[in-house]
N, CA, C, O and the ligand as a Tripos MOL2 file, in Angstrom:
@<TRIPOS>MOLECULE
protein
  245   243    62     0     0
PROTEIN
NO_CHARGES

@<TRIPOS>ATOM
      1 N           0.7460   -1.2140    0.0190 N.3       1 MET1
      2 CA         -0.0590    0.0800   -0.1300 C.3       1 MET1
      3 C           0.8800    1.2320    0.0600 C.2       1 MET1
      4 O           0.4240    2.3690   -0.0700 O.2       1 MET1
      5 N           2.0040    1.0770    0.3220 N.am      2 THR2
      6 CA          2.9380    2.2380    0.3930 C.3       2 THR2
      7 C           3.5910    2.6790   -1.0740 C.2       2 THR2
      8 O           4.3730    1.9110   -1.6340 O.2       2 THR2
      9 N           3.2830    3.7610   -1.5740 N.am      3 THR3
     10 CA          3.6930    4.2450   -2.8480 C.3       3 THR3
     11 C           5.0430    4.9820   -2.6420 C.2       3 THR3
     12 O           5.1020    6.0390   -2.0130 O.2       3 THR3
     13 N           6.0980    4.3990   -3.1840 N.am      4 ARG4
     14 CA          7.3730    5.0840   -3.0020 C.3       4 ARG4
     15 C           7.5240    6.0040   -4.3620 C.2       4 ARG4
     16 O           7.1400    5.7400   -5.5010 O.2       4 ARG4
     17 N           8.2020    7.1590   -3.8750 N.am      5 MET5
     18 CA          8.6950    7.8510   -5.0510 C.3       5 MET5
     19 C           9.7200    7.5090   -5.9500 C.2       5 MET5
     20 O           9.9040    7.9490   -7.0850 O.2       5 MET5
     21 N          10.3960    6.6400   -5.2940 N.am      6 ASP6
     22 CA         11.6360    6.1650   -6.1840 C.3       6 ASP6
     23 C          11.3650    4.9190   -6.8720 C.2       6 ASP6
     24 O          12.2570    4.3930   -7.5370 O.2       6 ASP6
     25 N          10.0890    4.3430   -6.7630 N.am      7 SER7
     26 CA          9.8390    3.2460   -7.5550 C.3       7 SER7
     27 C           9.8930    3.3550   -8.9980 C.2       7 SER7
     28 O           9.6910    4.4800   -9.4560 O.2       7 SER7
     29 N          10.1390    2.3550   -9.8490 N.am      8 PRO8
     30 CA         10.1120    2.7320  -11.2730 C.3       8 PRO8
     31 C           8.7100    2.9430  -11.7420 C.2       8 PRO8
     32 O           7.8160    2.3960  -11.0970 O.2       8 PRO8
     33 N           8.4190    3.6360  -12.7390 N.am      9 SER9
     34 CA          7.1950    3.9550  -13.2880 C.3       9 SER9
     35 C           6.8840    3.2610  -14.7230 C.2       9 SER9
     36 O           7.1620    3.8320  -15.7770 O.2       9 SER9
     37 N           6.3760    2.1810  -14.6760 N.am     10 PRO10
     38 CA          6.0620    1.3270  -15.9280 C.3      10 PRO10
     39 C           5.3590    1.7940  -16.8890 C.2      10 PRO10
     40 O           5.5050    1.4420  -18.0600 O.2      10 PRO10
     41 N           4.4370    2.7250  -16.4460 N.am     11 THR11
     42 CA          3.6020    3.3580  -17.2940 C.3      11 THR11
     43 C           4.1870    4.3530  -18.2370 C.2      11 THR11
     44 O           3.6120    4.6160  -19.2940 O.2      11 THR11
     45 N           5.3970    4.9590  -17.8660 N.am     12 ARG12
     46 CA          5.9300    5.9160  -18.6890 C.3      12 ARG12
     47 C           6.4000    5.2950  -19.8620 C.2      12 ARG12
     48 O           7.2200    4.3790  -19.8030 O.2      12 ARG12
     49 N           5.8870    5.7740  -21.0560 N.am     13 LEU13
     50 CA          6.1960    5.0710  -22.4350 C.3      13 LEU13
     51 C           7.2270    5.9620  -22.9670 C.2      13 LEU13
     52 O           8.1760    5.4500  -23.5600 O.2      13 LEU13
     53 N           7.1570    7.3170  -22.8200 N.am     14 ASP14
     54 CA          8.0390    8.2080  -23.4770 C.3      14 ASP14
     55 C           9.2300    8.5660  -22.6750 C.2      14 ASP14
     56 O           9.2610    9.5230  -21.9020 O.2      14 ASP14
     57 N          10.2340    7.7280  -22.9050 N.am     15 ARG15
     58 CA         11.5080    8.1120  -21.9280 C.3      15 ARG15
     59 C          12.5750    8.7120  -22.7140 C.2      15 ARG15
     60 O          13.5220    8.0930  -23.2000 O.2      15 ARG15
     61 N          12.3340   10.0880  -22.8140 N.am     16 ARG16
     62 CA         13.2910   10.8470  -23.6560 C.3      16 ARG16
     63 C          13.9040   11.8490  -22.7200 C.2      16 ARG16
     64 O          13.3200   12.2470  -21.7120 O.2      16 ARG16
     65 N          15.0040   12.2100  -23.0560 N.am     17 CYS17
     66 CA         15.5620   13.4700  -22.3050 C.3      17 CYS17
     67 C          14.6720   14.7460  -22.3550 C.2      17 CYS17
     68 O          14.1670   15.1900  -23.3860 O.2      17 CYS17
     69 N          14.5430   15.2850  -21.0890 N.am     18 ASP18
     70 CA         13.6910   16.5490  -21.1840 C.3      18 ASP18
     71 C          14.3740   17.7180  -21.6820 C.2      18 ASP18
     72 O          13.6880   18.7110  -21.9230 O.2      18 ASP18
     73 N          15.6280   17.7530  -21.8750 N.am     19 ARG19
     74 CA         16.2740   18.8300  -22.5410 C.3      19 ARG19
     75 C          16.5020   18.7080  -24.1560 C.2      19 ARG19
     76 O          16.2760   19.6470  -24.9200 O.2      19 ARG19
     77 N          16.9250   17.5710  -24.5290 N.am     20 CYS20
     78 CA         17.0490   17.3830  -25.9250 C.3      20 CYS20
     79 C          16.1600   16.4750  -26.7220 C.2      20 CYS20
     80 O          16.0200   16.6170  -27.9370 O.2      20 CYS20
     81 N          15.5940   15.5930  -26.0650 N.am     21 GLY21
     82 CA         14.6810   14.6560  -26.7640 C.3      21 GLY21
     83 C          15.2900   13.2960  -26.9930 C.2      21 GLY21
     84 O          14.5910   12.3430  -27.3380 O.2      21 GLY21
     85 N          16.6010   13.2030  -26.8020 N.am     22 ALA22
     86 CA         17.3720   12.0700  -26.9900 C.3      22 ALA22
     87 C          16.8270   10.9410  -26.1160 C.2      22 ALA22
     88 O          16.1250   11.2700  -25.1600 O.2      22 ALA22
     89 N          17.0800    9.6110  -26.3440 N.am     23 ALA23
     90 CA         16.7880    8.5340  -25.4370 C.3      23 ALA23
     91 C          17.2610    8.7870  -24.0880 C.2      23 ALA23
     92 O          18.4370    9.1390  -23.9880 O.2      23 ALA23
     93 N          16.5920    8.6760  -23.0660 N.am     24 ALA24
     94 CA         16.9730    8.9250  -21.6860 C.3      24 ALA24
     95 C          17.6260    7.8090  -21.1630 C.2      24 ALA24
     96 O          17.1780    6.6870  -21.3970 O.2      24 ALA24
     97 N          18.7340    7.9860  -20.4140 N.am     25 THR25
     98 CA         19.2950    6.8790  -19.8170 C.3      25 THR25
     99 C          19.3380    7.0720  -18.2150 C.2      25 THR25
    100 O          19.5570    6.1010  -17.4900 O.2      25 THR25
    101 N          19.1300    8.3090  -17.7130 N.am     26 VAL26
    102 CA         19.1280    8.6190  -16.2870 C.3      26 VAL26
    103 C          17.8390    9.1590  -15.9030 C.2      26 VAL26
    104 O          17.2750   10.0130  -16.5870 O.2      26 VAL26
    105 N          17.3300    8.6660  -14.7790 N.am     27 ARG27
    106 CA         15.9930    9.1770  -14.3590 C.3      27 ARG27
    107 C          16.4710   10.2080  -12.9820 C.2      27 ARG27
    108 O          17.1660    9.8050  -12.0500 O.2      27 ARG27
    109 N          16.0160   11.3570  -13.0910 N.am     28 VAL28
    110 CA         16.3840   12.2240  -11.8680 C.3      28 VAL28
    111 C          15.0640   12.2860  -10.9320 C.2      28 VAL28
    112 O          13.9650   12.5760  -11.4050 O.2      28 VAL28
    113 N          15.2700   11.9850   -9.5420 N.am     29 ILE29
    114 CA         13.9980   12.1140   -8.7070 C.3      29 ILE29
    115 C          14.2740   13.4670   -7.9270 C.2      29 ILE29
    116 O          15.2380   13.5190   -7.1640 O.2      29 ILE29
    117 N          13.6020   14.3560   -8.0730 N.am     30 LEU30
    118 CA         13.7790   15.6870   -7.2470 C.3      30 LEU30
    119 C          13.4380   15.5980   -5.9150 C.2      30 LEU30
    120 O          12.7280   14.6540   -5.5700 O.2      30 LEU30
    121 N          13.8050   16.3900   -5.1140 N.am     31 SER31
    122 CA         13.4290   16.5490   -3.6840 C.3      31 SER31
    123 C          11.6760   16.8470   -3.5450 C.2      31 SER31
    124 O          11.0220   16.6370   -2.5240 O.2      31 SER31
    125 N          11.2900   17.2330   -4.4810 N.am     32 THR32
    126 CA          9.8940   17.6450   -4.6850 C.3      32 THR32
    127 C           9.1880   16.3800   -4.7550 C.2      32 THR32
    128 O           8.0760   16.3610   -4.2270 O.2      32 THR32
    129 N           9.5790   15.4090   -5.2580 N.am     33 GLY33
    130 CA          9.0980   14.2760   -5.7690 C.3      33 GLY33
    131 C           8.6900   14.1300   -7.2380 C.2      33 GLY33
    132 O           8.2190   13.1040   -7.7290 O.2      33 GLY33
    133 N           8.9270   15.2800   -7.8810 N.am     34 HIS34
    134 CA          9.0280   15.1960   -9.2310 C.3      34 HIS34
    135 C          10.1020   14.4800  -10.1140 C.2      34 HIS34
    136 O          11.1920   14.3200   -9.5640 O.2      34 HIS34
    137 N           9.9920   14.1040  -11.1710 N.am     35 ASP35
    138 CA         11.0710   13.4070  -11.6320 C.3      35 ASP35
    139 C          11.3920   13.8230  -13.0070 C.2      35 ASP35
    140 O          10.4550   14.1600  -13.7300 O.2      35 ASP35
    141 N          12.7170   13.8440  -13.5080 N.am     36 LEU36
    142 CA         13.1420   14.1630  -14.8600 C.3      36 LEU36
    143 C          13.8140   13.0650  -15.4090 C.2      36 LEU36
    144 O          14.2810   12.1740  -14.7000 O.2      36 LEU36
    145 N          13.8960   13.0780  -16.7230 N.am     37 LEU37
    146 CA         14.7680   12.4090  -17.7580 C.3      37 LEU37
    147 C          15.6780   13.0020  -18.2590 C.2      37 LEU37
    148 O          15.5180   14.1170  -18.7550 O.2      37 LEU37
    149 N          16.8780   12.3540  -18.2360 N.am     38 PHE38
    150 CA         17.9190   12.8460  -19.0200 C.3      38 PHE38
    151 C          18.7000   11.9160  -19.8850 C.2      38 PHE38
    152 O          18.8750   10.7550  -19.5120 O.2      38 PHE38
    153 N          19.1640   12.3360  -20.9800 N.am     39 CYS39
    154 CA         20.1930   11.5990  -21.6080 C.3      39 CYS39
    155 C          21.5950   11.6690  -20.8580 C.2      39 CYS39
    156 O          21.8530   12.4620  -19.9520 O.2      39 CYS39
    157 N          22.4590   10.7100  -21.3830 N.am     40 GLY40
    158 CA         23.6010   10.5720  -20.6050 C.3      40 GLY40
    159 C          24.3740   12.1010  -20.6150 C.2      40 GLY40
    160 O          24.8410   12.5950  -19.5890 O.2      40 GLY40
    161 N          24.4170   12.6490  -21.7340 N.am     41 HIS41
    162 CA         25.1090   13.8430  -21.6360 C.3      41 HIS41
    163 C          24.4920   14.9070  -20.7870 C.2      41 HIS41
    164 O          25.2460   15.6150  -20.1200 O.2      41 HIS41
    165 N          23.1700   15.0990  -20.7390 N.am     42 HIS42
    166 CA         22.6090   16.1400  -19.8500 C.3      42 HIS42
    167 C          22.6650   15.7940  -18.3930 C.2      42 HIS42
    168 O          22.7720   16.6210  -17.4880 O.2      42 HIS42
    169 N          22.5810   14.4490  -18.2470 N.am     43 ALA43
    170 CA         22.5620   13.8530  -16.8140 C.3      43 ALA43
    171 C          23.9950   14.3540  -16.3230 C.2      43 ALA43
    172 O          24.1220   14.8420  -15.2000 O.2      43 ALA43
    173 N          24.9620   14.2310  -17.1150 N.am     44 ARG44
    174 CA         26.3500   14.3730  -16.6630 C.3      44 ARG44
    175 C          26.5430   15.9250  -16.4350 C.2      44 ARG44
    176 O          27.1680   16.3230  -15.4510 O.2      44 ARG44
    177 N          25.9820   16.8210  -17.3870 N.am     45 GLU45
    178 CA         25.8730   18.2100  -17.4110 C.3      45 GLU45
    179 C          25.2030   18.8030  -16.0460 C.2      45 GLU45
    180 O          25.7550   19.6750  -15.3740 O.2      45 GLU45
    181 N          24.0200   18.2550  -15.7400 N.am     46 HIS46
    182 CA         23.2770   18.8660  -14.6130 C.3      46 HIS46
    183 C          23.5810   18.1270  -13.5020 C.2      46 HIS46
    184 O          23.1620   18.7160  -12.5060 O.2      46 HIS46
    185 N          24.1820   16.9900  -13.2060 N.am     47 ARG47
    186 CA         24.2530   16.4390  -12.2760 C.3      47 ARG47
    187 C          24.7610   16.9360  -10.9530 C.2      47 ARG47
    188 O          24.2350   16.5440   -9.9110 O.2      47 ARG47
    189 N          25.8710   17.8740  -10.9540 N.am     48 PRO48
    190 CA         26.3260   18.5500   -9.7680 C.3      48 PRO48
    191 C          25.2310   19.4170   -9.1500 C.2      48 PRO48
    192 O          25.0370   19.4500   -7.9350 O.2      48 PRO48
    193 N          24.4940   20.1460  -10.0760 N.am     49 ALA49
    194 CA         23.5540   20.9760   -9.6560 C.3      49 ALA49
    195 C          22.2600   20.3230   -9.0070 C.2      49 ALA49
    196 O          21.7400   20.8190   -8.0070 O.2      49 ALA49
    197 N          21.7800   19.2140   -9.6120 N.am     50 LEU50
    198 CA         20.8400   18.3960   -9.3000 C.3      50 LEU50
    199 C          21.1410   17.6440   -7.8030 C.2      50 LEU50
    200 O          20.2590   17.6500   -6.9430 O.2      50 LEU50
    201 N          22.2230   17.1110   -7.6030 N.am     51 GLU51
    202 CA         22.6060   16.5850   -6.2880 C.3      51 GLU51
    203 C          22.7440   17.6270   -5.4320 C.2      51 GLU51
    204 O          22.4450   17.3880   -4.2620 O.2      51 GLU51
    205 N          23.1920   18.9410   -5.7550 N.am     52 ALA52
    206 CA         23.2770   19.8870   -4.7350 C.3      52 ALA52
    207 C          22.0140   20.2270   -4.1830 C.2      52 ALA52
    208 O          21.8730   20.5360   -3.0000 O.2      52 ALA52
    209 N          20.9040   20.1660   -5.1820 N.am     53 ALA53
    210 CA         19.5270   20.4490   -4.7130 C.3      53 ALA53
    211 C          18.8490   19.3640   -4.1440 C.2      53 ALA53
    212 O          17.6250   19.4220   -4.0290 O.2      53 ALA53
    213 N          19.5710   18.2380   -3.7170 N.am     54 GLY54
    214 CA         18.8910   17.1320   -3.0580 C.3      54 GLY54
    215 C          18.1960   15.9660   -4.0790 C.2      54 GLY54
    216 O          17.5720   14.9860   -3.6730 O.2      54 GLY54
    217 N          18.4100   16.2520   -5.2710 N.am     55 ALA55
    218 CA         17.8880   15.2500   -6.2140 C.3      55 ALA55
    219 C          18.8110   13.8240   -6.2180 C.2      55 ALA55
    220 O          20.0010   13.7490   -5.9120 O.2      55 ALA55
    221 N          18.0140   12.8240   -6.6080 N.am     56 ARG56
    222 CA         18.6510   11.5270   -6.7870 C.3      56 ARG56
    223 C          18.7850   11.1070   -8.1680 C.2      56 ARG56
    224 O          17.8240   11.2300   -8.9260 O.2      56 ARG56
    225 N          19.7640   10.6760   -8.5230 N.am     57 LEU57
    226 CA         19.8950   10.0960  -10.0000 C.3      57 LEU57
    227 C          20.0170    8.6500   -9.9730 C.2      57 LEU57
    228 O          20.7290    8.0270   -9.1850 O.2      57 LEU57
    229 N          19.1680    8.0750  -11.0190 N.am     58 SER58
    230 CA         19.3380    6.6360  -10.9950 C.3      58 SER58
    231 C          19.4130    6.3300  -12.5240 C.2      58 SER58
    232 O          18.6810    6.8570  -13.3620 O.2      58 SER58
    233 N          20.2830    5.5130  -12.7560 N.am     59 THR59
    234 CA         20.5980    4.9290  -14.1670 C.3      59 THR59
    235 C          19.6250    4.0460  -14.6650 C.2      59 THR59
    236 O          19.1340    3.1970  -13.9220 O.2      59 THR59
    237 N          19.2890    4.1550  -15.8580 N.am     60 GLN60
    238 CA         18.2330    3.2900  -16.3870 C.3      60 GLN60
    239 C          18.9470    2.3150  -17.5170 C.2      60 GLN60
    240 O          19.9070    2.7690  -18.1410 O.2      60 GLN60
    241 N          18.5180    1.0960  -17.7540 N.am     61 ALA61
    242 CA         19.1480    0.3390  -18.6770 C.3      61 ALA61
    243 C          18.9570    0.8880  -20.1520 C.2      61 ALA61
    244 O          19.4750    0.3000  -21.1010 O.2      61 ALA61
    245 ZN         19.7860   15.5350  -23.4240 Zn       62 ZN62
@<TRIPOS>BOND
     1     1     2 1
     2     2     3 1
     3     3     4 2
     4     3     5 am
     5     5     6 1
     6     6     7 1
     7     7     8 2
     8     7     9 am
     9     9    10 1
    10    10    11 1
    11    11    12 2
    12    11    13 am
    13    13    14 1
    14    14    15 1
    15    15    16 2
    16    15    17 am
    17    17    18 1
    18    18    19 1
    19    19    20 2
    20    19    21 am
    21    21    22 1
    22    22    23 1
    23    23    24 2
    24    23    25 am
    25    25    26 1
    26    26    27 1
    27    27    28 2
    28    27    29 am
    29    29    30 1
    30    30    31 1
    31    31    32 2
    32    31    33 am
    33    33    34 1
    34    34    35 1
    35    35    36 2
    36    35    37 am
    37    37    38 1
    38    38    39 1
    39    39    40 2
    40    39    41 am
    41    41    42 1
    42    42    43 1
    43    43    44 2
    44    43    45 am
    45    45    46 1
    46    46    47 1
    47    47    48 2
    48    47    49 am
    49    49    50 1
    50    50    51 1
    51    51    52 2
    52    51    53 am
    53    53    54 1
    54    54    55 1
    55    55    56 2
    56    55    57 am
    57    57    58 1
    58    58    59 1
    59    59    60 2
    60    59    61 am
    61    61    62 1
    62    62    63 1
    63    63    64 2
    64    63    65 am
    65    65    66 1
    66    66    67 1
    67    67    68 2
    68    67    69 am
    69    69    70 1
    70    70    71 1
    71    71    72 2
    72    71    73 am
    73    73    74 1
    74    74    75 1
    75    75    76 2
    76    75    77 am
    77    77    78 1
    78    78    79 1
    79    79    80 2
    80    79    81 am
    81    81    82 1
    82    82    83 1
    83    83    84 2
    84    83    85 am
    85    85    86 1
    86    86    87 1
    87    87    88 2
    88    87    89 am
    89    89    90 1
    90    90    91 1
    91    91    92 2
    92    91    93 am
    93    93    94 1
    94    94    95 1
    95    95    96 2
    96    95    97 am
    97    97    98 1
    98    98    99 1
    99    99   100 2
   100    99   101 am
   101   101   102 1
   102   102   103 1
   103   103   104 2
   104   103   105 am
   105   105   106 1
   106   106   107 1
   107   107   108 2
   108   107   109 am
   109   109   110 1
   110   110   111 1
   111   111   112 2
   112   111   113 am
   113   113   114 1
   114   114   115 1
   115   115   116 2
   116   115   117 am
   117   117   118 1
   118   118   119 1
   119   119   120 2
   120   119   121 am
   121   121   122 1
   122   122   123 1
   123   123   124 2
   124   123   125 am
   125   125   126 1
   126   126   127 1
   127   127   128 2
   128   127   129 am
   129   129   130 1
   130   130   131 1
   131   131   132 2
   132   131   133 am
   133   133   134 1
   134   134   135 1
   135   135   136 2
   136   135   137 am
   137   137   138 1
   138   138   139 1
   139   139   140 2
   140   139   141 am
   141   141   142 1
   142   142   143 1
   143   143   144 2
   144   143   145 am
   145   145   146 1
   146   146   147 1
   147   147   148 2
   148   147   149 am
   149   149   150 1
   150   150   151 1
   151   151   152 2
   152   151   153 am
   153   153   154 1
   154   154   155 1
   155   155   156 2
   156   155   157 am
   157   157   158 1
   158   158   159 1
   159   159   160 2
   160   159   161 am
   161   161   162 1
   162   162   163 1
   163   163   164 2
   164   163   165 am
   165   165   166 1
   166   166   167 1
   167   167   168 2
   168   167   169 am
   169   169   170 1
   170   170   171 1
   171   171   172 2
   172   171   173 am
   173   173   174 1
   174   174   175 1
   175   175   176 2
   176   175   177 am
   177   177   178 1
   178   178   179 1
   179   179   180 2
   180   179   181 am
   181   181   182 1
   182   182   183 1
   183   183   184 2
   184   183   185 am
   185   185   186 1
   186   186   187 1
   187   187   188 2
   188   187   189 am
   189   189   190 1
   190   190   191 1
   191   191   192 2
   192   191   193 am
   193   193   194 1
   194   194   195 1
   195   195   196 2
   196   195   197 am
   197   197   198 1
   198   198   199 1
   199   199   200 2
   200   199   201 am
   201   201   202 1
   202   202   203 1
   203   203   204 2
   204   203   205 am
   205   205   206 1
   206   206   207 1
   207   207   208 2
   208   207   209 am
   209   209   210 1
   210   210   211 1
   211   211   212 2
   212   211   213 am
   213   213   214 1
   214   214   215 1
   215   215   216 2
   216   215   217 am
   217   217   218 1
   218   218   219 1
   219   219   220 2
   220   219   221 am
   221   221   222 1
   222   222   223 1
   223   223   224 2
   224   223   225 am
   225   225   226 1
   226   226   227 1
   227   227   228 2
   228   227   229 am
   229   229   230 1
   230   230   231 1
   231   231   232 2
   232   231   233 am
   233   233   234 1
   234   234   235 1
   235   235   236 2
   236   235   237 am
   237   237   238 1
   238   238   239 1
   239   239   240 2
   240   239   241 am
   241   241   242 1
   242   242   243 1
   243   243   244 2
@<TRIPOS>SUBSTRUCTURE
     1 MET1         2 RESIDUE 1 A MET
     2 THR2         6 RESIDUE 1 A THR
     3 THR3        10 RESIDUE 1 A THR
     4 ARG4        14 RESIDUE 1 A ARG
     5 MET5        18 RESIDUE 1 A MET
     6 ASP6        22 RESIDUE 1 A ASP
     7 SER7        26 RESIDUE 1 A SER
     8 PRO8        30 RESIDUE 1 A PRO
     9 SER9        34 RESIDUE 1 A SER
    10 PRO10       38 RESIDUE 1 A PRO
    11 THR11       42 RESIDUE 1 A THR
    12 ARG12       46 RESIDUE 1 A ARG
    13 LEU13       50 RESIDUE 1 A LEU
    14 ASP14       54 RESIDUE 1 A ASP
    15 ARG15       58 RESIDUE 1 A ARG
    16 ARG16       62 RESIDUE 1 A ARG
    17 CYS17       66 RESIDUE 1 A CYS
    18 ASP18       70 RESIDUE 1 A ASP
    19 ARG19       74 RESIDUE 1 A ARG
    20 CYS20       78 RESIDUE 1 A CYS
    21 GLY21       82 RESIDUE 1 A GLY
    22 ALA22       86 RESIDUE 1 A ALA
    23 ALA23       90 RESIDUE 1 A ALA
    24 ALA24       94 RESIDUE 1 A ALA
    25 THR25       98 RESIDUE 1 A THR
    26 VAL26      102 RESIDUE 1 A VAL
    27 ARG27      106 RESIDUE 1 A ARG
    28 VAL28      110 RESIDUE 1 A VAL
    29 ILE29      114 RESIDUE 1 A ILE
    30 LEU30      118 RESIDUE 1 A LEU
    31 SER31      122 RESIDUE 1 A SER
    32 THR32      126 RESIDUE 1 A THR
    33 GLY33      130 RESIDUE 1 A GLY
    34 HIS34      134 RESIDUE 1 A HIS
    35 ASP35      138 RESIDUE 1 A ASP
    36 LEU36      142 RESIDUE 1 A LEU
    37 LEU37      146 RESIDUE 1 A LEU
    38 PHE38      150 RESIDUE 1 A PHE
    39 CYS39      154 RESIDUE 1 A CYS
    40 GLY40      158 RESIDUE 1 A GLY
    41 HIS41      162 RESIDUE 1 A HIS
    42 HIS42      166 RESIDUE 1 A HIS
    43 ALA43      170 RESIDUE 1 A ALA
    44 ARG44      174 RESIDUE 1 A ARG
    45 GLU45      178 RESIDUE 1 A GLU
    46 HIS46      182 RESIDUE 1 A HIS
    47 ARG47      186 RESIDUE 1 A ARG
    48 PRO48      190 RESIDUE 1 A PRO
    49 ALA49      194 RESIDUE 1 A ALA
    50 LEU50      198 RESIDUE 1 A LEU
    51 GLU51      202 RESIDUE 1 A GLU
    52 ALA52      206 RESIDUE 1 A ALA
    53 ALA53      210 RESIDUE 1 A ALA
    54 GLY54      214 RESIDUE 1 A GLY
    55 ALA55      218 RESIDUE 1 A ALA
    56 ARG56      222 RESIDUE 1 A ARG
    57 LEU57      226 RESIDUE 1 A LEU
    58 SER58      230 RESIDUE 1 A SER
    59 THR59      234 RESIDUE 1 A THR
    60 GLN60      238 RESIDUE 1 A GLN
    61 ALA61      242 RESIDUE 1 A ALA
    62 ZN62       245 GROUP 0 **** ****
């Protein structure tokens, strides 16, 4: 019955980078509970700022 914010969302069909539209390889869970998807390039670029803001990054296959 517990809904975890960090659980995978199998209903998400469109897994593309929110910045450039490339295939997403990294999911970012913000401290607010929202999530973002980034390609490897943008995940790497934004990672320091995201982690500084308390976000968690998880790599997708
Ligand atoms: Zn990108």
